[in-house]
N, C-alpha and C positions, 0 to 999 in steps of 0.2 A: 440234821446234826450229821456231820461227816463221821465216817468210820476211821478210828485211828489204828495204824499199823502197830504191831506189837514191837517192843523195842529189842527183845531178843528172840532170834529165830534158831530153831535146831533142826538140822536135816542130816540124813544118812549120807556118808561118804563110801561109795562102793571099793572095796580093796579086793586083792588076790584072794584073800580068805573069804570075802563074801561070795565070791563067784564060785568058790568050792563049797558052799553051802554053811559058812561058819558065820559068826555075828559081824555085824558092821560096827564101824566107829562113828561116833557122832561129834559133828563140829559145830561149836557155837559161835556165833557171829552178832555183831550188834549193829544198828544203823549208824552209830556214831564212827566206825571205822570206815564205812563206806561213804560217807559224806564228803570227807577230802578228796577221795578219788573222783567222785562224781563232780565236785566243784574244779577239779583240775581239768577233766575231760570237756566239761562245758565252757570253762575259761578259754581254751585253745580250739574250740570248734570253729571260730571265724577263721583261723589260719588254715585249717583243713579245707573249708569251703573256698577259700581264696586260692589255694594251691590247686583244688580240683578244677575251678572254673579257669584259671590261667592255663593249665595243662590242655583242657578242652579247647580253649580259645586259640591257643598256639597250633594245636593239631588241625583245628579247621582253617586256621589261617594258611598252614602250610599246604593243605589238600586244595584250597581254592587258588592259591598262587600257582601251584603247578597245573591246574586245570586253566587258569588264565593265560599261562605262558604256552601251553598246548594249543589252545586256540589262536593267540596272536604271538608268535615268537618274536617279532619285531619290537614289542613292547617290554622285552625281558628286563631291561635296565629300570624302568619305572615301576614295574611290579615287584622288583627285587627290593628296591628302595622303600616303597609303602609297606612291603612286608616286614622288613627289619625294623621300621619305625613302630608298627603295630605290635610286634612281638615283644619290643622293648616296653612299651606301654602295658601290655598284658603282664609282663614279668614283674612290672612295677606294683601291681596289686598285692602280689604276695609280700613285698617287702614293706608296703604301707600297712598290711594287716599285721605283720610281725612286730614291727616297730611301734605303731601307734595303738595297739592292742592293750587291753587291761593287763596289768603286771601283778 
């Protein structure tokens, strides 16, 4: 049988008076107030993951394009063309995640 979490939690909040040795204030929160916040965070988590992946992908793409140009300067035009196309595709991941994600 799973253990159920209490609906109301009370925890002390340290204040300046608490640091001086006086009493602490207590703050009461319910799980009902944290659920919408968690739902909003998990609903937009795919956008953050797509942005992180696209940023890493474009960074790696730029590094490898610079490395390839250093090894073969004559292929600069071809490397630049392929890099621009791949960067646009990586940026497209963010827009797909934003616009096609759950509303």
